C-alpha positions as CSV (number, residue, x, y, z in Angstrom):
1,M,159.9,-68.3,-15.9
2,I,160.9,-71.2,-15.0
3,L,162.8,-70.7,-11.5
4,C,159.1,-69.3,-10.9
5,F,157.4,-72.6,-11.5
6,Y,159.6,-74.4,-9.5
7,L,159.4,-72.3,-6.6
8,T,155.4,-71.9,-6.7
9,T,155.1,-75.8,-7.3
10,A,157.7,-76.0,-4.2
11,T,155.7,-73.8,-1.3
12,A,152.1,-75.5,-3.3
13,I,152.6,-79.0,-2.2
14,E,154.3,-78.0,1.0
15,P,152.0,-79.0,3.9
16,P,150.3,-76.0,6.0
17,T,152.0,-76.1,9.3
18,A,149.4,-77.5,11.5
19,A,148.2,-75.3,14.8
20,I,147.5,-77.4,17.9
21,I,144.0,-76.5,19.5
22,G,141.9,-77.9,22.5
23,T,143.5,-78.7,26.3
24,P,147.3,-80.2,26.3
25,P,147.5,-84.3,27.6
26,Q,146.5,-84.0,31.4
27,P,148.3,-87.0,33.6
28,A,146.9,-90.1,34.0
29,W,145.8,-91.5,37.5
30,T,148.7,-92.9,38.4
31,Q,150.4,-89.7,37.5
32,L,148.7,-88.1,40.1
33,N,150.0,-86.4,43.4
34,S,148.4,-87.9,47.0
35,Q,146.4,-84.9,47.1
36,Q,144.6,-85.3,44.2
37,K,144.2,-89.1,44.4
38,D,142.5,-87.6,47.5
39,V,140.2,-85.4,46.8
40,L,139.5,-86.9,43.4
41,A,139.1,-90.5,44.8
42,P,135.3,-90.8,43.7
43,L,136.4,-90.4,40.2
44,A,139.4,-93.0,39.9
45,K,138.0,-95.7,38.2
46,G,136.8,-93.9,35.0
47,W,139.6,-91.3,35.1
48,D,141.7,-92.6,32.3
49,T,139.3,-92.7,30.0
50,F,137.8,-88.9,30.6
51,E,138.6,-86.5,28.2
52,N,141.7,-84.4,28.6
53,I,139.2,-80.9,29.1
54,H,137.0,-82.9,31.7
55,K,140.7,-83.7,34.1
56,K,141.7,-80.2,33.3
57,K,138.5,-79.0,34.7
58,W,138.5,-81.4,37.9
59,L,142.0,-80.9,38.6
60,G,141.4,-77.3,38.7
61,I,138.7,-79.0,41.0
62,A,140.7,-80.6,43.5
63,A,142.9,-77.3,43.0
64,R,140.6,-75.8,45.1
65,Y,139.0,-78.5,47.3
66,P,141.5,-77.3,50.6
67,N,140.1,-74.2,50.4
68,M,136.2,-75.0,50.9
69,K,134.1,-75.6,53.6
70,P,133.7,-78.5,54.7
71,D,130.3,-78.9,53.5
72,E,130.7,-77.6,50.4
73,Q,133.5,-80.6,50.2
74,Q,131.0,-83.2,51.4
75,R,129.3,-81.9,48.4
76,M,131.6,-81.9,46.1
77,H,132.2,-85.7,46.7
78,E,128.3,-86.7,46.4
79,R,128.7,-84.9,43.0
80,M,131.9,-87.2,42.1
81,R,130.5,-90.1,43.0
82,E,127.0,-89.3,41.0
83,W,128.7,-87.9,38.0
84,A,131.6,-91.5,38.0
85,N,128.4,-93.4,38.5
86,L,126.2,-92.0,34.9
87,T,127.9,-93.6,31.5
88,P,129.7,-91.2,28.8
89,D,125.5,-91.1,27.2
90,Q,124.3,-89.8,30.4
91,R,127.3,-87.3,30.8
92,A,126.8,-85.7,27.1
93,K,123.1,-85.2,28.3
94,V,123.5,-83.8,30.9
95,R,126.0,-81.2,29.6
96,T,124.1,-80.8,26.7
97,S,121.4,-80.1,29.3
98,Y,123.3,-77.8,31.1
99,K,124.3,-76.1,28.4
100,D,120.8,-75.3,26.6
101,F,119.5,-73.8,30.4
102,N,122.7,-71.9,30.2
103,Q,121.0,-69.9,26.9
104,L,117.6,-69.6,28.4
105,P,116.6,-65.5,29.2
106,P,116.5,-64.6,33.2
107,D,113.1,-65.0,33.4
108,Q,112.7,-68.9,31.9
109,K,115.8,-69.6,33.6
110,Q,113.9,-68.3,37.0
111,A,110.7,-70.4,36.2
112,V,112.2,-73.8,35.3
113,K,114.3,-73.6,38.9
114,Q,111.3,-73.3,40.4
115,K,110.0,-75.8,39.0
116,W,112.6,-77.7,39.4
117,D,112.7,-77.4,43.4
118,A,109.3,-77.9,43.2
119,F,110.1,-81.3,41.7
120,T,113.1,-81.9,43.7
121,N,111.1,-81.5,47.0
122,L,108.7,-83.8,46.4
123,P,109.3,-87.3,48.2
124,P,111.1,-90.0,46.3
125,E,108.2,-91.8,45.6
126,Q,105.9,-89.5,44.0
127,Q,109.2,-87.8,41.8
128,Q,109.5,-92.1,40.4
129,R,106.6,-92.3,39.5
130,L,106.5,-89.1,37.3
131,R,109.6,-90.2,35.8
132,E,108.0,-93.9,35.4
133,G,104.6,-91.8,33.5
134,G,106.8,-89.2,31.2
135,K,104.9,-86.0,33.6
136,S,108.6,-85.2,35.0
137,S,108.6,-82.9,31.9
138,K,105.1,-81.9,32.2
139,L,105.9,-80.3,35.9
140,L,109.3,-79.0,35.0
141,A,108.1,-76.8,31.9
142,P,108.3,-73.4,31.9
143,A,104.9,-70.9,31.3
144,P,104.9,-70.4,28.0
145,A,106.5,-66.8,27.3
146,T,104.8,-64.1,25.2
147,E,107.6,-63.3,23.3
148,A,108.5,-64.6,19.8
149,T,110.1,-67.5,20.4
150,S,109.1,-70.1,23.6
151,V,110.6,-73.0,25.8
152,T,107.1,-75.2,25.3
153,G,108.7,-78.5,26.2
154,L,111.7,-79.9,28.9
155,S,112.8,-83.7,28.7
156,T,114.9,-84.2,32.0
157,I,117.4,-86.5,33.5
158,V,116.6,-86.6,36.9
159,P,119.1,-87.8,38.9
160,P,120.1,-90.0,41.5
161,A,120.8,-86.1,43.3
162,S,123.0,-83.9,40.6
163,T,125.9,-83.8,38.9
164,D,129.3,-82.8,37.9
165,G,130.9,-80.2,40.0
166,S,130.7,-80.0,36.5
167,P,127.4,-79.4,35.9
168,R,124.3,-80.1,37.9
169,Q,121.6,-82.1,36.1
170,T,119.3,-79.3,34.6
171,P,116.4,-80.0,32.3
172,T,117.0,-80.2,28.6
173,T,115.3,-77.2,26.5
174,T,113.7,-77.4,22.6
175,E,112.7,-74.3,21.6
176,S,110.0,-73.9,19.1
177,T,108.4,-70.5,17.8
178,K,104.7,-69.6,19.2
179,N,101.4,-70.9,17.3
């Protein structure tokens, strides 16, 4: 009985084995090879502040970059520059917007895409007026759905152009029940 007590307390006080969850450490900027540095050059300034999961994603893009067409490479560099110019809070908002957009039903996604295209096709001056007037969220709001829940409002971070070879900036959705 005493032996059982000692055996039980010995195993009870041992800490559990920790499981490693997440992305393993990714290289610092100085550890990247020259090809990776060339491809990821627009991100150089902030590279060492990125989380490991985001570094891993960018390294994956850098690996695919040589196989991209020249226009795709140019677009990727533009998006990298735009992404690098965002603050961490703006990046978090973009990621949330992207996630929210991807959770919309296909018909609502299509409506948002059409309205986003309409907004982006406006002259820059008119886009700016809408941003300043807070009307861009009304312009981008999809038509009410006939289901029990509908998308009733959108707030948007209108990009200097787009974002994240990581997600392109898309409207953020707010769901509410239909009246």
